[in-house]
C-alpha positions as CSV (number, residue, x, y, z in Angstrom):
1,M,41.9,-29.9,13.0
2,S,41.7,-29.8,9.2
3,S,42.8,-27.1,6.8
4,A,40.5,-25.3,4.4
5,V,39.7,-27.0,1.1
6,Y,42.3,-26.3,-1.7
7,D,41.1,-26.8,-5.2
8,H,43.5,-28.0,-7.9
9,R,42.3,-28.0,-11.5
10,I,43.0,-31.1,-13.5
11,R,43.5,-31.1,-17.2
12,I,42.6,-34.4,-18.9
13,L,44.9,-35.4,-21.7
14,P,44.2,-37.9,-24.6
15,A,46.9,-40.1,-23.1
16,D,44.9,-40.4,-19.9
17,I,42.1,-42.2,-21.7
18,D,42.2,-46.0,-21.6
19,F,40.8,-48.8,-23.8
20,M,37.4,-48.3,-22.2
21,G,37.1,-44.7,-23.3
22,H,37.5,-43.1,-19.9
23,V,40.4,-41.9,-17.7
24,N,42.5,-44.9,-16.6
25,N,42.2,-45.5,-12.8
26,A,46.0,-45.3,-12.4
27,R,45.9,-41.7,-13.6
28,Y,44.0,-40.7,-10.4
29,L,47.1,-41.4,-8.4
30,N,49.1,-38.9,-10.5
31,W,46.3,-36.3,-9.9
32,V,46.4,-36.7,-6.2
33,Q,50.2,-36.4,-6.1
34,E,50.0,-33.2,-8.3
35,A,47.2,-31.8,-6.1
36,V,49.0,-32.4,-2.8
37,I,52.3,-31.1,-4.0
38,D,50.6,-28.1,-5.5
39,H,48.9,-27.5,-2.1
40,W,52.3,-27.6,-0.4
41,R,53.9,-25.2,-2.8
42,R,51.0,-22.8,-2.7
43,F,51.0,-22.3,1.1
44,A,54.5,-23.2,2.4
45,P,57.2,-20.5,2.6
46,A,59.6,-20.7,-0.4
47,E,62.5,-21.7,1.8
48,E,60.5,-24.7,3.1
49,V,59.5,-25.7,-0.4
50,A,63.2,-25.7,-1.4
51,A,64.3,-27.6,1.8
52,K,61.6,-30.3,2.0
53,L,60.3,-33.1,-0.2
54,W,57.2,-35.2,0.1
55,V,56.8,-38.9,-0.7
56,A,53.6,-40.8,-0.7
57,L,53.3,-43.6,1.9
58,K,49.8,-44.8,1.2
59,H,46.8,-44.1,-1.0
60,E,43.3,-45.5,-0.5
61,I,41.1,-44.8,-3.4
62,T,37.3,-45.3,-3.8
63,Y,36.3,-44.9,-7.4
64,R,32.7,-43.6,-7.8
65,K,32.2,-42.5,-11.5
66,P,34.4,-42.4,-14.6
67,A,36.0,-39.2,-16.0
68,F,36.2,-38.5,-19.7
69,L,38.4,-36.4,-22.0
70,D,36.3,-33.2,-22.1
71,D,35.4,-33.2,-18.4
72,Q,36.2,-30.2,-16.2
73,V,37.7,-32.0,-13.1
74,V,39.0,-30.6,-9.8
75,A,40.8,-32.3,-7.0
76,S,39.7,-30.8,-3.7
77,V,42.5,-31.3,-1.1
78,V,42.2,-31.1,2.6
79,L,45.1,-31.6,5.0
80,E,43.5,-33.4,7.9
81,K,46.5,-33.6,10.3
82,V,50.2,-33.6,10.7
83,D,51.9,-36.2,13.0
84,G,55.6,-35.9,13.2
85,A,57.0,-36.1,9.7
86,R,53.7,-37.5,8.3
87,A,50.8,-35.6,6.8
88,F,47.3,-37.1,6.2
89,Y,45.2,-35.8,3.3
90,A,41.7,-36.3,2.0
91,T,41.2,-35.6,-1.6
92,L,37.9,-35.5,-3.5
93,I,38.1,-35.7,-7.3
94,K,35.0,-34.0,-8.7
95,R,33.3,-33.1,-11.9
96,G,31.0,-30.3,-10.9
97,E,29.0,-31.7,-7.9
98,D,29.7,-35.4,-9.0
99,V,32.3,-37.1,-6.9
100,L,34.5,-39.2,-9.2
101,A,36.8,-40.6,-6.5
102,E,37.6,-40.3,-2.8
103,V,41.2,-40.6,-1.7
104,K,42.8,-40.9,1.7
105,S,46.6,-40.6,1.6
106,S,49.5,-40.3,3.9
107,W,52.8,-38.6,3.1
108,C,56.2,-38.3,4.6
109,C,58.2,-35.1,4.7
110,L,61.9,-35.5,3.8
111,D,64.8,-33.2,4.2
112,A,65.8,-32.4,0.6
113,T,69.5,-32.8,1.3
114,T,69.6,-35.9,3.5
115,R,66.4,-37.5,2.2
116,R,65.6,-38.5,5.8
117,P,62.2,-37.9,7.4
118,V,61.9,-34.5,9.1
119,R,59.2,-32.8,11.2
120,L,57.7,-29.5,10.1
121,A,58.1,-26.5,12.3
122,R,54.9,-25.5,14.1
123,N,54.8,-22.1,12.3
124,V,54.8,-24.0,9.0
125,I,52.0,-26.3,10.1
126,A,50.0,-23.3,11.3
127,R,50.0,-22.0,7.7
128,F,48.0,-25.1,6.7
129,L,46.0,-25.9,9.7
130,G,45.4,-22.4,11.0
């Protein structure tokens, strides 16, 4: 069961542009992290946001097209599943209808105090996976 698509707008900064005149590939990882964390903060209860942290375990990126300074770019995030303390996301980075990159990522939920993996309560997961 997947969640609905969550769109995170991306602002391209001059510092994102590399020697080839387009957004550096490494910057896409930052965008995915921003989008996934924004997704969490948008839908999770405030007390869960304060009590939980997310760390990336794995990113698999397929680059399709370059992005440039004046592009209007959106990261469309879908939470595909939650398994224990892990969450699995699919993110499409798009400029209009053009897919710039496809990203599969897995994340681990940590208790903010102990920094140890922790499962999400079912009612929290239901907010995302409905």
